[in-house]
mmCIF entry with sequence, helices, sheets and N, C-alpha, C, O atoms, coordinates in Angstrom:
data_MODEL
# 
_entry.id   MODEL 
# 
_entity.id                         1 
_entity.type                       polymer 
_entity.pdbx_number_of_molecules   1 
# 
_entity_poly.entity_id                      1 
_entity_poly.type                           'polypeptide(L)' 
_entity_poly.nstd_linkage                   no 
_entity_poly.nstd_monomer                   no 
_entity_poly.pdbx_seq_one_letter_code       MTSRRSYRDVLPQQVVRAEIEKGRGAQFAPECADIMLQMIDEDIDYQLHEH 
_entity_poly.pdbx_seq_one_letter_code_can   MTSRRSYRDVLPQQVVRAEIEKGRGAQFAPECADIMLQMIDEDIDYQLHEH 
_entity_poly.pdbx_strand_id                 A 
# 
loop_
_entity_poly_seq.entity_id 
_entity_poly_seq.num 
_entity_poly_seq.mon_id 
_entity_poly_seq.hetero 
1 1  MET n 
1 2  THR n 
1 3  SER n 
1 4  ARG n 
1 5  ARG n 
1 6  SER n 
1 7  TYR n 
1 8  ARG n 
1 9  ASP n 
1 10 VAL n 
1 11 LEU n 
1 12 PRO n 
1 13 GLN n 
1 14 GLN n 
1 15 VAL n 
1 16 VAL n 
1 17 ARG n 
1 18 ALA n 
1 19 GLU n 
1 20 ILE n 
1 21 GLU n 
1 22 LYS n 
1 23 GLY n 
1 24 ARG n 
1 25 GLY n 
1 26 ALA n 
1 27 GLN n 
1 28 PHE n 
1 29 ALA n 
1 30 PRO n 
1 31 GLU n 
1 32 CYS n 
1 33 ALA n 
1 34 ASP n 
1 35 ILE n 
1 36 MET n 
1 37 LEU n 
1 38 GLN n 
1 39 MET n 
1 40 ILE n 
1 41 ASP n 
1 42 GLU n 
1 43 ASP n 
1 44 ILE n 
1 45 ASP n 
1 46 TYR n 
1 47 GLN n 
1 48 LEU n 
1 49 HIS n 
1 50 GLU n 
1 51 HIS n 
# 
_struct_asym.id          A 
_struct_asym.entity_id   1 
# 
loop_
_struct_conf.conf_type_id 
_struct_conf.id 
_struct_conf.pdbx_PDB_helix_id 
_struct_conf.beg_label_comp_id 
_struct_conf.beg_label_asym_id 
_struct_conf.beg_label_seq_id 
_struct_conf.pdbx_beg_PDB_ins_code 
_struct_conf.end_label_comp_id 
_struct_conf.end_label_asym_id 
_struct_conf.end_label_seq_id 
_struct_conf.pdbx_end_PDB_ins_code 
_struct_conf.beg_auth_comp_id 
_struct_conf.beg_auth_asym_id 
_struct_conf.beg_auth_seq_id 
_struct_conf.end_auth_comp_id 
_struct_conf.end_auth_asym_id 
_struct_conf.end_auth_seq_id 
_struct_conf.pdbx_PDB_helix_class 
_struct_conf.details 
_struct_conf.pdbx_PDB_helix_length 
HELX_P HELX_P1 AA1 GLN A 13 ? GLY A 23 ? GLN A 13 GLY A 23 1 ? 11 
HELX_P HELX_P2 AA2 PRO A 30 ? GLU A 42 ? PRO A 30 GLU A 42 1 ? 13 
# 
_struct_conf_type.id          HELX_P 
_struct_conf_type.criteria    ? 
_struct_conf_type.reference   ? 
# 
loop_
_atom_site.group_PDB 
_atom_site.id 
_atom_site.type_symbol 
_atom_site.label_atom_id 
_atom_site.label_alt_id 
_atom_site.label_comp_id 
_atom_site.label_asym_id 
_atom_site.label_entity_id 
_atom_site.label_seq_id 
_atom_site.pdbx_PDB_ins_code 
_atom_site.Cartn_x 
_atom_site.Cartn_y 
_atom_site.Cartn_z 
_atom_site.occupancy 
_atom_site.B_iso_or_equiv 
_atom_site.pdbx_formal_charge 
_atom_site.auth_seq_id 
_atom_site.auth_comp_id 
_atom_site.auth_asym_id 
_atom_site.auth_atom_id 
_atom_site.pdbx_PDB_model_num 
ATOM 1   N N  . MET A 1 1  ? 3.518   22.973 8.633  1.00 0.00 ? 1  MET A N  1 
ATOM 2   C CA . MET A 1 1  ? 3.426   22.864 7.281  1.00 0.00 ? 1  MET A CA 1 
ATOM 3   C C  . MET A 1 1  ? 1.903   22.382 6.864  1.00 0.00 ? 1  MET A C  1 
ATOM 4   O O  . MET A 1 1  ? 1.390   22.684 5.786  1.00 0.00 ? 1  MET A O  1 
ATOM 5   N N  . THR A 1 2  ? 1.282   21.615 7.846  1.00 0.00 ? 2  THR A N  1 
ATOM 6   C CA . THR A 1 2  ? 0.003   21.046 7.541  1.00 0.00 ? 2  THR A CA 1 
ATOM 7   C C  . THR A 1 2  ? -1.025  21.891 8.341  1.00 0.00 ? 2  THR A C  1 
ATOM 8   O O  . THR A 1 2  ? -2.128  21.413 8.604  1.00 0.00 ? 2  THR A O  1 
ATOM 9   N N  . SER A 1 3  ? -0.692  23.085 8.711  1.00 0.00 ? 3  SER A N  1 
ATOM 10  C CA . SER A 1 3  ? -1.805  23.917 9.265  1.00 0.00 ? 3  SER A CA 1 
ATOM 11  C C  . SER A 1 3  ? -1.806  25.287 8.522  1.00 0.00 ? 3  SER A C  1 
ATOM 12  O O  . SER A 1 3  ? -0.804  25.848 8.079  1.00 0.00 ? 3  SER A O  1 
ATOM 13  N N  . ARG A 1 4  ? -3.093  25.738 8.457  1.00 0.00 ? 4  ARG A N  1 
ATOM 14  C CA . ARG A 1 4  ? -3.250  27.075 7.889  1.00 0.00 ? 4  ARG A CA 1 
ATOM 15  C C  . ARG A 1 4  ? -2.503  28.142 8.632  1.00 0.00 ? 4  ARG A C  1 
ATOM 16  O O  . ARG A 1 4  ? -2.386  28.058 9.855  1.00 0.00 ? 4  ARG A O  1 
ATOM 17  N N  . ARG A 1 5  ? -1.990  29.143 7.953  1.00 0.00 ? 5  ARG A N  1 
ATOM 18  C CA . ARG A 1 5  ? -1.236  30.209 8.544  1.00 0.00 ? 5  ARG A CA 1 
ATOM 19  C C  . ARG A 1 5  ? -1.948  31.450 7.930  1.00 0.00 ? 5  ARG A C  1 
ATOM 20  O O  . ARG A 1 5  ? -2.717  31.382 6.971  1.00 0.00 ? 5  ARG A O  1 
ATOM 21  N N  . SER A 1 6  ? -1.610  32.583 8.583  1.00 0.00 ? 6  SER A N  1 
ATOM 22  C CA . SER A 1 6  ? -2.242  33.869 7.954  1.00 0.00 ? 6  SER A CA 1 
ATOM 23  C C  . SER A 1 6  ? -1.540  34.129 6.633  1.00 0.00 ? 6  SER A C  1 
ATOM 24  O O  . SER A 1 6  ? -2.117  34.790 5.769  1.00 0.00 ? 6  SER A O  1 
ATOM 25  N N  . TYR A 1 7  ? -0.308  33.636 6.432  1.00 0.00 ? 7  TYR A N  1 
ATOM 26  C CA . TYR A 1 7  ? 0.342   34.000 5.160  1.00 0.00 ? 7  TYR A CA 1 
ATOM 27  C C  . TYR A 1 7  ? 0.305   32.754 4.157  1.00 0.00 ? 7  TYR A C  1 
ATOM 28  O O  . TYR A 1 7  ? 0.879   32.880 3.075  1.00 0.00 ? 7  TYR A O  1 
ATOM 29  N N  . ARG A 1 8  ? -0.278  31.682 4.437  1.00 0.00 ? 8  ARG A N  1 
ATOM 30  C CA . ARG A 1 8  ? -0.304  30.509 3.520  1.00 0.00 ? 8  ARG A CA 1 
ATOM 31  C C  . ARG A 1 8  ? -1.339  29.436 3.940  1.00 0.00 ? 8  ARG A C  1 
ATOM 32  O O  . ARG A 1 8  ? -1.672  29.297 5.117  1.00 0.00 ? 8  ARG A O  1 
ATOM 33  N N  . ASP A 1 9  ? -1.785  28.756 3.025  1.00 0.00 ? 9  ASP A N  1 
ATOM 34  C CA . ASP A 1 9  ? -2.736  27.747 3.223  1.00 0.00 ? 9  ASP A CA 1 
ATOM 35  C C  . ASP A 1 9  ? -2.004  26.403 3.680  1.00 0.00 ? 9  ASP A C  1 
ATOM 36  O O  . ASP A 1 9  ? -0.785  26.421 3.850  1.00 0.00 ? 9  ASP A O  1 
ATOM 37  N N  . VAL A 1 10 ? -2.734  25.257 3.875  1.00 0.00 ? 10 VAL A N  1 
ATOM 38  C CA . VAL A 1 10 ? -2.123  23.954 4.209  1.00 0.00 ? 10 VAL A CA 1 
ATOM 39  C C  . VAL A 1 10 ? -1.278  23.635 2.978  1.00 0.00 ? 10 VAL A C  1 
ATOM 40  O O  . VAL A 1 10 ? -1.703  23.917 1.858  1.00 0.00 ? 10 VAL A O  1 
ATOM 41  N N  . LEU A 1 11 ? -0.065  23.040 3.164  1.00 0.00 ? 11 LEU A N  1 
ATOM 42  C CA . LEU A 1 11 ? 0.802   22.742 2.054  1.00 0.00 ? 11 LEU A CA 1 
ATOM 43  C C  . LEU A 1 11 ? 0.273   21.235 1.551  1.00 0.00 ? 11 LEU A C  1 
ATOM 44  O O  . LEU A 1 11 ? -0.226  20.476 2.382  1.00 0.00 ? 11 LEU A O  1 
ATOM 45  N N  . PRO A 1 12 ? 0.386   20.896 0.349  1.00 0.00 ? 12 PRO A N  1 
ATOM 46  C CA . PRO A 1 12 ? 0.117   19.544 -0.254 1.00 0.00 ? 12 PRO A CA 1 
ATOM 47  C C  . PRO A 1 12 ? 1.039   18.488 0.501  1.00 0.00 ? 12 PRO A C  1 
ATOM 48  O O  . PRO A 1 12 ? 2.158   18.811 0.900  1.00 0.00 ? 12 PRO A O  1 
ATOM 49  N N  . GLN A 1 13 ? 0.584   17.377 0.656  1.00 0.00 ? 13 GLN A N  1 
ATOM 50  C CA . GLN A 1 13 ? 1.379   16.399 1.391  1.00 0.00 ? 13 GLN A CA 1 
ATOM 51  C C  . GLN A 1 13 ? 2.719   16.084 0.777  1.00 0.00 ? 13 GLN A C  1 
ATOM 52  O O  . GLN A 1 13 ? 3.714   15.934 1.485  1.00 0.00 ? 13 GLN A O  1 
ATOM 53  N N  . GLN A 1 14 ? 2.754   15.974 -0.626 1.00 0.00 ? 14 GLN A N  1 
ATOM 54  C CA . GLN A 1 14 ? 4.038   15.752 -1.230 1.00 0.00 ? 14 GLN A CA 1 
ATOM 55  C C  . GLN A 1 14 ? 5.112   16.916 -1.059 1.00 0.00 ? 14 GLN A C  1 
ATOM 56  O O  . GLN A 1 14 ? 6.322   16.697 -1.120 1.00 0.00 ? 14 GLN A O  1 
ATOM 57  N N  . VAL A 1 15 ? 4.604   18.067 -0.856 1.00 0.00 ? 15 VAL A N  1 
ATOM 58  C CA . VAL A 1 15 ? 5.440   19.224 -0.460 1.00 0.00 ? 15 VAL A CA 1 
ATOM 59  C C  . VAL A 1 15 ? 5.980   19.050 0.863  1.00 0.00 ? 15 VAL A C  1 
ATOM 60  O O  . VAL A 1 15 ? 7.187   19.196 1.056  1.00 0.00 ? 15 VAL A O  1 
ATOM 61  N N  . VAL A 1 16 ? 5.096   18.716 1.891  1.00 0.00 ? 16 VAL A N  1 
ATOM 62  C CA . VAL A 1 16 ? 5.604   18.474 3.177  1.00 0.00 ? 16 VAL A CA 1 
ATOM 63  C C  . VAL A 1 16 ? 6.644   17.300 3.237  1.00 0.00 ? 16 VAL A C  1 
ATOM 64  O O  . VAL A 1 16 ? 7.706   17.390 3.853  1.00 0.00 ? 16 VAL A O  1 
ATOM 65  N N  . ARG A 1 17 ? 6.231   16.173 2.528  1.00 0.00 ? 17 ARG A N  1 
ATOM 66  C CA . ARG A 1 17 ? 7.273   15.162 2.519  1.00 0.00 ? 17 ARG A CA 1 
ATOM 67  C C  . ARG A 1 17 ? 8.623   15.590 1.910  1.00 0.00 ? 17 ARG A C  1 
ATOM 68  O O  . ARG A 1 17 ? 9.680   15.237 2.435  1.00 0.00 ? 17 ARG A O  1 
ATOM 69  N N  . ALA A 1 18 ? 8.585   16.332 0.830  1.00 0.00 ? 18 ALA A N  1 
ATOM 70  C CA . ALA A 1 18 ? 9.933   16.753 0.309  1.00 0.00 ? 18 ALA A CA 1 
ATOM 71  C C  . ALA A 1 18 ? 10.641  17.677 1.228  1.00 0.00 ? 18 ALA A C  1 
ATOM 72  O O  . ALA A 1 18 ? 11.870  17.642 1.291  1.00 0.00 ? 18 ALA A O  1 
ATOM 73  N N  . GLU A 1 19 ? 9.906   18.544 1.982  1.00 0.00 ? 19 GLU A N  1 
ATOM 74  C CA . GLU A 1 19 ? 10.724  19.449 2.881  1.00 0.00 ? 19 GLU A CA 1 
ATOM 75  C C  . GLU A 1 19 ? 11.179  18.651 4.009  1.00 0.00 ? 19 GLU A C  1 
ATOM 76  O O  . GLU A 1 19 ? 12.221  19.029 4.544  1.00 0.00 ? 19 GLU A O  1 
ATOM 77  N N  . ILE A 1 20 ? 10.598  17.622 4.471  1.00 0.00 ? 20 ILE A N  1 
ATOM 78  C CA . ILE A 1 20 ? 11.190  16.849 5.624  1.00 0.00 ? 20 ILE A CA 1 
ATOM 79  C C  . ILE A 1 20 ? 12.402  16.205 5.083  1.00 0.00 ? 20 ILE A C  1 
ATOM 80  O O  . ILE A 1 20 ? 13.464  16.242 5.705  1.00 0.00 ? 20 ILE A O  1 
ATOM 81  N N  . GLU A 1 21 ? 12.262  15.553 3.823  1.00 0.00 ? 21 GLU A N  1 
ATOM 82  C CA . GLU A 1 21 ? 13.414  14.845 3.253  1.00 0.00 ? 21 GLU A CA 1 
ATOM 83  C C  . GLU A 1 21 ? 14.612  15.769 3.161  1.00 0.00 ? 21 GLU A C  1 
ATOM 84  O O  . GLU A 1 21 ? 15.730  15.455 3.569  1.00 0.00 ? 21 GLU A O  1 
ATOM 85  N N  . LYS A 1 22 ? 14.293  16.973 2.575  1.00 0.00 ? 22 LYS A N  1 
ATOM 86  C CA . LYS A 1 22 ? 15.434  18.000 2.370  1.00 0.00 ? 22 LYS A CA 1 
ATOM 87  C C  . LYS A 1 22 ? 16.091  18.397 3.738  1.00 0.00 ? 22 LYS A C  1 
ATOM 88  O O  . LYS A 1 22 ? 17.295  18.643 3.811  1.00 0.00 ? 22 LYS A O  1 
ATOM 89  N N  . GLY A 1 23 ? 15.276  18.448 4.787  1.00 0.00 ? 23 GLY A N  1 
ATOM 90  C CA . GLY A 1 23 ? 15.770  18.960 6.068  1.00 0.00 ? 23 GLY A CA 1 
ATOM 91  C C  . GLY A 1 23 ? 16.264  17.849 7.018  1.00 0.00 ? 23 GLY A C  1 
ATOM 92  O O  . GLY A 1 23 ? 16.676  18.110 8.148  1.00 0.00 ? 23 GLY A O  1 
ATOM 93  N N  . ARG A 1 24 ? 16.205  16.553 6.495  1.00 0.00 ? 24 ARG A N  1 
ATOM 94  C CA . ARG A 1 24 ? 16.687  15.466 7.336  1.00 0.00 ? 24 ARG A CA 1 
ATOM 95  C C  . ARG A 1 24 ? 18.168  15.567 7.589  1.00 0.00 ? 24 ARG A C  1 
ATOM 96  O O  . ARG A 1 24 ? 18.990  15.626 6.675  1.00 0.00 ? 24 ARG A O  1 
ATOM 97  N N  . GLY A 1 25 ? 18.467  15.584 8.846  1.00 0.00 ? 25 GLY A N  1 
ATOM 98  C CA . GLY A 1 25 ? 19.897  15.662 9.351  1.00 0.00 ? 25 GLY A CA 1 
ATOM 99  C C  . GLY A 1 25 ? 20.470  17.019 9.437  1.00 0.00 ? 25 GLY A C  1 
ATOM 100 O O  . GLY A 1 25 ? 21.593  17.201 9.909  1.00 0.00 ? 25 GLY A O  1 
ATOM 101 N N  . ALA A 1 26 ? 19.652  18.073 8.946  1.00 0.00 ? 26 ALA A N  1 
ATOM 102 C CA . ALA A 1 26 ? 20.149  19.460 9.069  1.00 0.00 ? 26 ALA A CA 1 
ATOM 103 C C  . ALA A 1 26 ? 19.181  20.141 9.940  1.00 0.00 ? 26 ALA A C  1 
ATOM 104 O O  . ALA A 1 26 ? 19.558  20.537 11.043 1.00 0.00 ? 26 ALA A O  1 
ATOM 105 N N  . GLN A 1 27 ? 17.897  20.325 9.528  1.00 0.00 ? 27 GLN A N  1 
ATOM 106 C CA . GLN A 1 27 ? 16.840  21.034 10.241 1.00 0.00 ? 27 GLN A CA 1 
ATOM 107 C C  . GLN A 1 27 ? 16.074  20.117 11.226 1.00 0.00 ? 27 GLN A C  1 
ATOM 108 O O  . GLN A 1 27 ? 15.550  20.516 12.266 1.00 0.00 ? 27 GLN A O  1 
ATOM 109 N N  . PHE A 1 28 ? 16.071  18.740 10.740 1.00 0.00 ? 28 PHE A N  1 
ATOM 110 C CA . PHE A 1 28 ? 15.324  17.882 11.602 1.00 0.00 ? 28 PHE A CA 1 
ATOM 111 C C  . PHE A 1 28 ? 16.265  16.594 11.897 1.00 0.00 ? 28 PHE A C  1 
ATOM 112 O O  . PHE A 1 28 ? 17.034  16.103 11.071 1.00 0.00 ? 28 PHE A O  1 
ATOM 113 N N  . ALA A 1 29 ? 16.077  16.161 13.148 1.00 0.00 ? 29 ALA A N  1 
ATOM 114 C CA . ALA A 1 29 ? 16.897  15.018 13.563 1.00 0.00 ? 29 ALA A CA 1 
ATOM 115 C C  . ALA A 1 29 ? 16.443  13.811 12.748 1.00 0.00 ? 29 ALA A C  1 
ATOM 116 O O  . ALA A 1 29 ? 15.249  13.542 12.620 1.00 0.00 ? 29 ALA A O  1 
ATOM 117 N N  . PRO A 1 30 ? 17.490  13.042 12.162 1.00 0.00 ? 30 PRO A N  1 
ATOM 118 C CA . PRO A 1 30 ? 17.334  11.943 11.193 1.00 0.00 ? 30 PRO A CA 1 
ATOM 119 C C  . PRO A 1 30 ? 16.199  10.964 11.775 1.00 0.00 ? 30 PRO A C  1 
ATOM 120 O O  . PRO A 1 30 ? 15.274  10.597 11.051 1.00 0.00 ? 30 PRO A O  1 
ATOM 121 N N  . GLU A 1 31 ? 16.300  10.598 12.984 1.00 0.00 ? 31 GLU A N  1 
ATOM 122 C CA . GLU A 1 31 ? 15.333  9.674  13.543 1.00 0.00 ? 31 GLU A CA 1 
ATOM 123 C C  . GLU A 1 31 ? 13.995  10.136 13.520 1.00 0.00 ? 31 GLU A C  1 
ATOM 124 O O  . GLU A 1 31 ? 13.099  9.402  13.105 1.00 0.00 ? 31 GLU A O  1 
ATOM 125 N N  . CYS A 1 32 ? 13.751  11.410 13.971 1.00 0.00 ? 32 CYS A N  1 
ATOM 126 C CA . CYS A 1 32 ? 12.307  12.138 13.885 1.00 0.00 ? 32 CYS A CA 1 
ATOM 127 C C  . CYS A 1 32 ? 11.841  12.154 12.386 1.00 0.00 ? 32 CYS A C  1 
ATOM 128 O O  . CYS A 1 32 ? 10.729  11.746 12.050 1.00 0.00 ? 32 CYS A O  1 
ATOM 129 N N  . ALA A 1 33 ? 12.724  12.629 11.554 1.00 0.00 ? 33 ALA A N  1 
ATOM 130 C CA . ALA A 1 33 ? 12.393  12.703 10.139 1.00 0.00 ? 33 ALA A CA 1 
ATOM 131 C C  . ALA A 1 33 ? 11.999  11.497 9.556  1.00 0.00 ? 33 ALA A C  1 
ATOM 132 O O  . ALA A 1 33 ? 11.077  11.498 8.740  1.00 0.00 ? 33 ALA A O  1 
ATOM 133 N N  . ASP A 1 34 ? 12.626  10.379 9.894  1.00 0.00 ? 34 ASP A N  1 
ATOM 134 C CA . ASP A 1 34 ? 12.289  9.112  9.457  1.00 0.00 ? 34 ASP A CA 1 
ATOM 135 C C  . ASP A 1 34 ? 10.868  8.678  9.847  1.00 0.00 ? 34 ASP A C  1 
ATOM 136 O O  . ASP A 1 34 ? 10.080  8.135  9.073  1.00 0.00 ? 34 ASP A O  1 
ATOM 137 N N  . ILE A 1 35 ? 10.629  8.977  11.125 1.00 0.00 ? 35 ILE A N  1 
ATOM 138 C CA . ILE A 1 35 ? 9.259   8.678  11.698 1.00 0.00 ? 35 ILE A CA 1 
ATOM 139 C C  . ILE A 1 35 ? 8.210   9.518  10.957 1.00 0.00 ? 35 ILE A C  1 
ATOM 140 O O  . ILE A 1 35 ? 7.158   8.972  10.622 1.00 0.00 ? 35 ILE A O  1 
ATOM 141 N N  . MET A 1 36 ? 8.415   10.717 10.702 1.00 0.00 ? 36 MET A N  1 
ATOM 142 C CA . MET A 1 36 ? 7.444   11.547 10.075 1.00 0.00 ? 36 MET A CA 1 
ATOM 143 C C  . MET A 1 36 ? 7.287   11.085 8.676  1.00 0.00 ? 36 MET A C  1 
ATOM 144 O O  . MET A 1 36 ? 6.153   11.037 8.200  1.00 0.00 ? 36 MET A O  1 
ATOM 145 N N  . LEU A 1 37 ? 8.308   10.745 7.980  1.00 0.00 ? 37 LEU A N  1 
ATOM 146 C CA . LEU A 1 37 ? 8.198   10.233 6.610  1.00 0.00 ? 37 LEU A CA 1 
ATOM 147 C C  . LEU A 1 37 ? 7.338   8.999  6.600  1.00 0.00 ? 37 LEU A C  1 
ATOM 148 O O  . LEU A 1 37 ? 6.421   8.902  5.784  1.00 0.00 ? 37 LEU A O  1 
ATOM 149 N N  . GLN A 1 38 ? 7.599   8.043  7.483  1.00 0.00 ? 38 GLN A N  1 
ATOM 150 C CA . GLN A 1 38 ? 6.784   6.836  7.581  1.00 0.00 ? 38 GLN A CA 1 
ATOM 151 C C  . GLN A 1 38 ? 5.231   7.168  7.921  1.00 0.00 ? 38 GLN A C  1 
ATOM 152 O O  . GLN A 1 38 ? 4.295   6.571  7.390  1.00 0.00 ? 38 GLN A O  1 
ATOM 153 N N  . MET A 1 39 ? 5.097   8.139  8.822  1.00 0.00 ? 39 MET A N  1 
ATOM 154 C CA . MET A 1 39 ? 3.608   8.515  8.994  1.00 0.00 ? 39 MET A CA 1 
ATOM 155 C C  . MET A 1 39 ? 3.070   9.011  7.774  1.00 0.00 ? 39 MET A C  1 
ATOM 156 O O  . MET A 1 39 ? 1.987   8.588  7.368  1.00 0.00 ? 39 MET A O  1 
ATOM 157 N N  . ILE A 1 40 ? 3.778   9.941  7.097  1.00 0.00 ? 40 ILE A N  1 
ATOM 158 C CA . ILE A 1 40 ? 3.239   10.540 5.777  1.00 0.00 ? 40 ILE A CA 1 
ATOM 159 C C  . ILE A 1 40 ? 2.840   9.353  4.874  1.00 0.00 ? 40 ILE A C  1 
ATOM 160 O O  . ILE A 1 40 ? 1.697   9.250  4.429  1.00 0.00 ? 40 ILE A O  1 
ATOM 161 N N  . ASP A 1 41 ? 3.789   8.487  4.626  1.00 0.00 ? 41 ASP A N  1 
ATOM 162 C CA . ASP A 1 41 ? 3.551   7.426  3.741  1.00 0.00 ? 41 ASP A CA 1 
ATOM 163 C C  . ASP A 1 41 ? 2.391   6.523  4.048  1.00 0.00 ? 41 ASP A C  1 
ATOM 164 O O  . ASP A 1 41 ? 1.741   5.986  3.151  1.00 0.00 ? 41 ASP A O  1 
ATOM 165 N N  . GLU A 1 42 ? 2.122   6.351  5.422  1.00 0.00 ? 42 GLU A N  1 
ATOM 166 C CA . GLU A 1 42 ? 0.982   5.633  5.806  1.00 0.00 ? 42 GLU A CA 1 
ATOM 167 C C  . GLU A 1 42 ? -0.341  6.370  5.712  1.00 0.00 ? 42 GLU A C  1 
ATOM 168 O O  . GLU A 1 42 ? -1.408  5.759  5.654  1.00 0.00 ? 42 GLU A O  1 
ATOM 169 N N  . ASP A 1 43 ? -0.253  7.727  5.699  1.00 0.00 ? 43 ASP A N  1 
ATOM 170 C CA . ASP A 1 43 ? -1.417  8.618  5.644  1.00 0.00 ? 43 ASP A CA 1 
ATOM 171 C C  . ASP A 1 43 ? -1.912  8.810  4.112  1.00 0.00 ? 43 ASP A C  1 
ATOM 172 O O  . ASP A 1 43 ? -1.822  9.898  3.543  1.00 0.00 ? 43 ASP A O  1 
ATOM 173 N N  . ILE A 1 44 ? -2.396  7.750  3.552  1.00 0.00 ? 44 ILE A N  1 
ATOM 174 C CA . ILE A 1 44 ? -2.806  7.937  2.164  1.00 0.00 ? 44 ILE A CA 1 
ATOM 175 C C  . ILE A 1 44 ? -3.997  8.972  1.904  1.00 0.00 ? 44 ILE A C  1 
ATOM 176 O O  . ILE A 1 44 ? -4.132  9.598  0.853  1.00 0.00 ? 44 ILE A O  1 
ATOM 177 N N  . ASP A 1 45 ? -4.746  9.051  2.890  1.00 0.00 ? 45 ASP A N  1 
ATOM 178 C CA . ASP A 1 45 ? -6.027  9.978  2.809  1.00 0.00 ? 45 ASP A CA 1 
ATOM 179 C C  . ASP A 1 45 ? -5.577  11.435 3.361  1.00 0.00 ? 45 ASP A C  1 
ATOM 180 O O  . ASP A 1 45 ? -6.418  12.331 3.439  1.00 0.00 ? 45 ASP A O  1 
ATOM 181 N N  . TYR A 1 46 ? -4.388  11.625 3.698  1.00 0.00 ? 46 TYR A N  1 
ATOM 182 C CA . TYR A 1 46 ? -3.878  12.998 4.130  1.00 0.00 ? 46 TYR A CA 1 
ATOM 183 C C  . TYR A 1 46 ? -4.732  13.533 5.299  1.00 0.00 ? 46 TYR A C  1 
ATOM 184 O O  . TYR A 1 46 ? -5.212  14.666 5.273  1.00 0.00 ? 46 TYR A O  1 
ATOM 185 N N  . GLN A 1 47 ? -4.914  12.626 6.383  1.00 0.00 ? 47 GLN A N  1 
ATOM 186 C CA . GLN A 1 47 ? -5.621  12.987 7.588  1.00 0.00 ? 47 GLN A CA 1 
ATOM 187 C C  . GLN A 1 47 ? -4.766  13.819 8.470  1.00 0.00 ? 47 GLN A C  1 
ATOM 188 O O  . GLN A 1 47 ? -5.325  14.438 9.375  1.00 0.00 ? 47 GLN A O  1 
ATOM 189 N N  . LEU A 1 48 ? -3.473  13.913 8.321  1.00 0.00 ? 48 LEU A N  1 
ATOM 190 C CA . LEU A 1 48 ? -2.632  14.682 9.254  1.00 0.00 ? 48 LEU A CA 1 
ATOM 191 C C  . LEU A 1 48 ? -2.801  16.147 9.096  1.00 0.00 ? 48 LEU A C  1 
ATOM 192 O O  . LEU A 1 48 ? -2.383  16.880 9.992  1.00 0.00 ? 48 LEU A O  1 
ATOM 193 N N  . HIS A 1 49 ? -3.394  16.666 8.006  1.00 0.00 ? 49 HIS A N  1 
ATOM 194 C CA . HIS A 1 49 ? -3.489  18.143 7.812  1.00 0.00 ? 49 HIS A CA 1 
ATOM 195 C C  . HIS A 1 49 ? -4.732  18.765 8.618  1.00 0.00 ? 49 HIS A C  1 
ATOM 196 O O  . HIS A 1 49 ? -5.706  18.080 8.930  1.00 0.00 ? 49 HIS A O  1 
ATOM 197 N N  . GLU A 1 50 ? -4.624  19.918 8.876  1.00 0.00 ? 50 GLU A N  1 
ATOM 198 C CA . GLU A 1 50 ? -5.712  20.716 9.583  1.00 0.00 ? 50 GLU A CA 1 
ATOM 199 C C  . GLU A 1 50 ? -6.927  20.675 8.861  1.00 0.00 ? 50 GLU A C  1 
ATOM 200 O O  . GLU A 1 50 ? -6.938  20.865 7.645  1.00 0.00 ? 50 GLU A O  1 
ATOM 201 N N  . HIS A 1 51 ? -7.963  20.440 9.520  1.00 0.00 ? 51 HIS A N  1 
ATOM 202 C CA . HIS A 1 51 ? -9.390  20.312 8.945  1.00 0.00 ? 51 HIS A CA 1 
ATOM 203 C C  . HIS A 1 51 ? -10.097 21.596 9.122  1.00 0.00 ? 51 HIS A C  1 
ATOM 204 O O  . HIS A 1 51 ? -11.258 21.720 8.732  1.00 0.00 ? 51 HIS A O  1 
# 
């Protein structure tokens, strides 16, 4: 979600966070989703996206 693809650009951080929250426990393991959400919350400058 944070990388450019041929069919879309990098998604905004709030969109990525919402997708992980929505998929927590279904698409993503809860433990992994919680870690990613914490990383996103700590990444105030959005350094996790592709440059």
